[in-house]
SERO-4910 file (N, C-alpha, C, O; in steps of 0.05 Angstrom, whole numbers):
BEGIN
 pado doro    nc1    nc2    nc3   cac1   cac2   cac3    cc1    cc2    cc3    oc1    oc2    oc3
  Met    A   -318   -143   -356   -305   -141   -325   -328   -115   -317   -332    -94   -329
  Ala    A   -335   -123   -301   -360    -96   -283   -334    -79   -269   -311    -83   -261
  Glu    A   -357    -55   -274   -344    -29   -267   -327    -32   -235   -338    -45   -218
  Ser    A   -306    -22   -230   -296    -22   -197   -306      2   -181   -308     24   -192
  Met    A   -314     -2   -153   -318     36   -149   -291     45   -126   -279     27   -114
  Asn    A   -286     67   -123   -268     75   -118   -258     57    -89   -273     43    -77
  Ile    A   -226     62    -81   -221     57    -56   -209     70    -42   -186     74    -51
  Pro    A   -214     80    -18   -231     65      8   -251     72    -16   -250     87    -36
  His    A   -274     51     -4   -305     58    -10   -314     66     19   -304     57     39
  Lys    A   -329     80     18   -350     76     50   -374     89     43   -376    109     30
  Thr    A   -400     69     59   -426     60     58   -432     78     85   -423     67    105
  Ser    A   -443     97     88   -457    103    122   -480     86    123   -491     76    104
  Leu    A   -485     82    147   -508     69    156   -524     80    180   -523     74    204
  Pro    A   -537     98    168   -548    118    192   -560    117    210   -560    132    230
  Gln    A   -580     86    203   -593     72    225   -584     41    238   -596     22    248
  Gly    A   -549     49    229   -538     15    241   -550     -4    233   -571     -4    220
  Ile    A   -532    -28    241   -544    -56    236   -558    -65    260   -556    -53    281
  Arg    A   -575    -88    258   -589   -105    270   -590   -125    261   -589   -128    236
  Ala    A   -592   -153    284   -594   -181    277   -604   -181    258   -625   -169    256
  Gly    A   -594   -196    237   -612   -208    213   -604   -193    182   -610   -199    159
  Asn    A   -585   -167    194   -578   -160    164   -554   -165    164   -538   -168    183
  Val    A   -550   -167    134   -532   -187    117   -516   -163     98   -528   -151     80
  Leu    A   -490   -158    102   -469   -146     78   -461   -165     54   -452   -188     56
  Arg    A   -465   -153     34   -448   -173     17   -438   -150      2   -450   -130     -4
  Ile    A   -401   -161     -4   -381   -148    -15   -376   -170    -39   -372   -194    -35
  Arg    A   -378   -160    -62   -368   -168    -88   -344   -156    -93   -339   -133    -86
  Gly    A   -326   -171   -107   -303   -164   -118   -278   -169   -123   -272   -179   -102
  Leu    A   -258   -169   -136   -228   -183   -157   -210   -178   -132   -207   -158   -119
  Val    A   -201   -197   -132   -169   -198   -106   -150   -196   -134   -150   -213   -152
  Pro    A   -128   -165   -132   -123   -162   -153    -90   -182   -159    -77   -185   -139
  Leu    A    -81   -190   -177    -57   -205   -178    -32   -198   -150    -21   -215   -136
  Asn    A    -30   -178   -149    -11   -159   -139    -17   -157   -105     -2   -150    -88
  Ala    A    -42   -166   -102    -56   -166    -74    -38   -165    -43    -36   -187    -33
  Gly    A    -31   -151    -31    -24   -153     -2    -39   -162     10    -44   -186     14
  Arg    A    -53   -139     19    -84   -151     46   -104   -117     37    -97    -94     32
  Phe    A   -128   -127     39   -150   -110     38   -166   -124     70   -160   -144     82
  His    A   -185   -106     76   -203    -98     93   -232    -91     86   -241    -87     63
  Val    A   -246    -89    111   -271    -91    111   -281    -87    142   -281   -105    158
  Asn    A   -289    -60    146   -285    -46    178   -322    -38    181   -337    -29    163
  Leu    A   -327    -42    203   -352    -23    204   -350    -18    233   -349    -33    252
  Leu    A   -350     16    231   -339     34    241   -364     40    252   -386     42    241
  Cys    A   -355     44    282   -376     70    292   -375     99    292   -393    111    303
  Ser    A   -356    113    280   -361    145    262   -341    143    253   -325    125    256
  Glu    A   -341    174    230   -321    178    215   -297    183    239   -299    182    263
  Gly    A   -273    189    222   -251    188    231   -228    178    235   -231    154    238
  Gln    A   -204    183    237   -183    168    247   -191    150    266   -205    133    256
  Asp    A   -189    147    282   -196    141    312   -228    123    323   -238    115    343
  Ala    A   -232    125    299   -265    114    303   -260     81    309   -242     67    301
  Asp    A   -282     74    325   -283     51    339   -291     30    320   -302     35    299
  Ala    A   -284      4    329   -293    -13    286   -304    -41    308   -291    -55    323
  Ala    A   -326    -41    303   -340    -61    318   -334    -98    305   -338   -118    318
  Leu    A   -325    -95    277   -316   -102    261   -297    -97    240   -298    -81    221
  His    A   -266   -128    249   -248   -105    225   -245   -134    207   -235   -154    217
  Phe    A   -253   -133    182   -240   -167    170   -221   -157    148   -225   -140    130
  Asn    A   -198   -174    156   -172   -169    135   -159   -189    128   -139   -195    141
  Pro    A   -165   -204    106   -150   -228     84   -125   -215     82   -122   -193     72
  Arg    A   -109   -227     92    -82   -216     86    -63   -236     68    -48   -252     78
  Leu    A    -68   -231     40    -53   -250     21    -27   -255     20    -16   -275     10
  Asp    A    -15   -234     33     20   -230     47     29   -258     68     52   -267     70
  Met    A      5   -269     82     14   -274     98     -9   -304     97    -10   -318    118
  Ser    A    -24   -313     74    -44   -328     76    -62   -331    100    -65   -354    109
  Glu    A    -77   -310    112    -89   -312    134   -110   -298    132   -109   -284    112
  Val    A   -137   -294    148   -150   -278    160   -154   -271    185   -159   -285    204
  Val    A   -149   -245    183   -155   -230    215   -183   -210    214   -194   -193    200
  Phe    A   -186   -224    241   -219   -207    250   -216   -199    271   -212   -217    287
  Asn    A   -216   -168    283   -212   -161    303   -236   -136    311   -260   -139    307
  Ser    A   -227   -116    320   -242    -99    336   -225    -72    347   -203    -75    357
  Lys    A   -236    -48    345   -223    -36    361   -235    -13    387   -259     -8    383
  Glu    A   -227     -3    405   -239     11    416   -231     33    428   -212     28    443
  Lys    A   -237     52    430   -217     73    445   -185     74    432   -164     74    444
  Gly    A   -190     74    406   -164     76    398   -143     43    398   -123     38    384
  Ser    A   -156     23    418   -144     -2    424   -148    -22    413   -168    -33    420
  Trp    A   -128    -36    390   -138    -63    377   -147    -86    396   -138    -83    418
  Gly    A   -159   -101    392   -172   -118    412   -155   -143    404   -136   -139    388
  Arg    A   -160   -171    414   -145   -187    412   -149   -206    376   -171   -214    368
  Glu    A   -130   -209    364   -139   -220    336   -151   -249    339   -144   -269    353
  Glu    A   -174   -244    321   -185   -280    320   -171   -284    286   -165   -266    270
  Arg    A   -167   -309    286   -163   -325    254   -188   -339    233   -205   -351    246
  Gly    A   -190   -338    221   -208   -353    207   -182   -387    197   -157   -388    200
  Gln    A   -196   -403    188   -185   -425    173   -181   -430    148   -196   -439    131
  Gly    A   -144   -420    148   -142   -419    118   -155   -400    105   -175   -388    114
  Leu    A   -142   -394     76   -142   -374     71   -159   -371     31   -148   -371      9
  Pro    A   -189   -367     41   -219   -365     20   -212   -344     -9   -226   -340    -28
  Phe    A   -184   -332     -1   -189   -317    -18   -162   -316    -45   -139   -313    -36
  Asn    A   -164   -318    -69   -140   -322    -86   -141   -306   -100   -161   -301   -114
  Arg    A   -109   -287    -99    -98   -267   -130   -109   -286   -155   -107   -309   -163
  Gly    A   -122   -257   -165   -129   -249   -195   -165   -267   -196   -177   -269   -217
  Gln    A   -173   -274   -176   -201   -287   -166   -222   -269   -158   -215   -255   -138
  Pro    A   -247   -266   -168   -269   -258   -156   -281   -267   -127   -285   -290   -120
  Phe    A   -285   -251   -115   -287   -271    -85   -318   -254    -88   -324   -236   -104
  Glu    A   -334   -265    -68   -370   -255    -50   -359   -260    -21   -346   -280    -16
  Val    A   -365   -239      2   -363   -244     25   -399   -237     38   -412   -221     26
  Leu    A   -406   -246     54   -428   -249     56   -428   -245     88   -429   -267     99
  Leu    A   -426   -218    111   -419   -215    137   -456   -210    150   -472   -192    146
  Ile    A   -458   -231    162   -481   -241    172   -481   -223    202   -466   -225    221
  Ala    A   -507   -205    197   -509   -189    236   -527   -218    250   -550   -225    246
  Thr    A   -508   -229    267   -545   -237    290   -527   -231    314   -505   -220    318
  Glu    A   -556   -246    337   -551   -235    357   -524   -239    373   -518   -228    394
  Glu    A   -512   -254    360   -481   -262    376   -460   -253    367   -439   -249    379
  Gly    A   -465   -250    339   -431   -237    326   -442   -234    291   -463   -232    279
  Phe    A   -413   -233    283   -419   -229    253   -407   -262    246   -387   -273    256
  Lys    A   -426   -271    228   -416   -287    206   -417   -279    187   -434   -267    174
  Ala    A   -376   -290    186   -367   -295    156   -371   -308    129   -355   -327    125
  Val    A   -382   -305    115   -385   -337     96   -374   -323     77   -374   -299     73
  Val    A   -363   -345     62   -340   -332     35   -348   -360     19   -348   -384     27
  Gly    A   -354   -345    -10   -370   -359    -28   -386   -381    -10   -402   -371      7
  Asp    A   -384   -411    -11   -410   -423     -5   -413   -428     34   -433   -430     48
  Ser    A   -388   -427     40   -384   -438     62   -384   -413     88   -381   -389     84
  Glu    A   -389   -425    115   -388   -407    130   -354   -403    138   -340   -423    140
  Tyr    A   -344   -380    142   -308   -383    148   -307   -381    181   -293   -395    196
  His    A   -326   -362    188   -313   -354    212   -329   -338    233   -318   -316    231
  His    A   -348   -335    250   -360   -325    278   -352   -308    300   -346   -311    323
  Phe    A   -355   -293    288   -333   -271    305   -357   -249    336   -365   -226    341
  Arg    A   -358   -272    345   -371   -250    376   -367   -221    374   -346   -209    371
  His    A   -391   -211    375   -394   -179    386   -375   -172    412   -375   -186    433
  Arg    A   -363   -151    408   -355   -139    430   -368   -117    435   -367   -112    459
  Met    A   -384    -98    419   -397    -75    427   -420    -76    414   -417    -90    395
  Pro    A   -442    -67    415   -466    -63    411   -478    -50    377   -481    -27    368
  Leu    A   -482    -77    367   -489    -64    335   -489    -42    333   -471    -28    322
  Ala    A   -519    -31    350   -524    -11    336   -507     14    338   -512     35    325
  Arg    A   -488     11    352   -463     26    342   -454     36    319   -447     60    315
  Val    A   -455     16    301   -446     14    281   -460     29    264   -485     29    263
  Arg    A   -439     50    244   -446     84    236   -439     78    201   -451     90    184
  Leu    A   -422     62    194   -411     68    167   -396     33    163   -394     15    180
  Leu    A   -388     31    133   -377      6    124   -355     15    107   -361     27     86
  Glu    A   -330     10    115   -307     21     95   -292     -3     87   -282    -20    101
  Val    A   -293      0     61   -274    -24     46   -244     -9     32   -247      8     14
  Gly    A   -217    -18     42   -203    -14     35   -170    -33     24   -168    -58     24
  Gly    A   -153    -17     17   -136    -39     12   -132    -50    -14   -137    -36    -34
  Asp    A   -123    -76    -16   -114    -81    -41   -141    -96    -57   -141   -120    -59
  Val    A   -157    -85    -64   -176   -101    -77   -193    -89    -97   -198    -66    -92
  Gln    A   -208   -101   -128   -220    -92   -138   -256    -98   -128   -270   -118   -128
  Leu    A   -260    -66   -119   -291    -78   -103   -312    -71   -130   -302    -56   -146
  Gln    A   -333    -79   -135   -345    -93   -150   -376    -81   -143   -391    -72   -161
  Ser    A   -380    -81   -122   -406    -74   -100   -413    -84    -69   -406   -103    -56
  Val    A   -426    -65    -65   -431    -66    -42   -460    -70    -37   -470    -55    -54
  Arg    A   -484    -85    -20   -497    -87    -14   -506    -91     19   -489   -101     34
  Ile    A   -532    -83     31   -538    -86     53   -567    -93     47   -585    -81     35
  Phe    A   -566   -117     58   -608   -117     63   -609   -137     92   -631   -142    102
***
């Protein structure tokens, strides 16, 4: 079993993100998992704006996508079905495009979340919740 990283895990992105960047998150969903999240934040701190909130909710069998600006959440979007299973490893690719973020889970495109704020504002990647995180790579 690969070493797991501490949760919440934060990766600083001082250069921000540009179209073409890929964020690869690998981990394992624990057997007792409720939900976990991947956030692309615009700053440190409790009230940071979130350009992307990717939130698999195993307790509700759904994955929610959203953004947060000036302390308020936007309109939730949901992907089709739940591509995560308790006790199973996973790989998520978040691909930044000109239009938004493509979420690829396993081998298939899962959801396309359109940008609600400029990509250039993103400064931090945060992974938290019920997840065993194995690796985070940005390329």
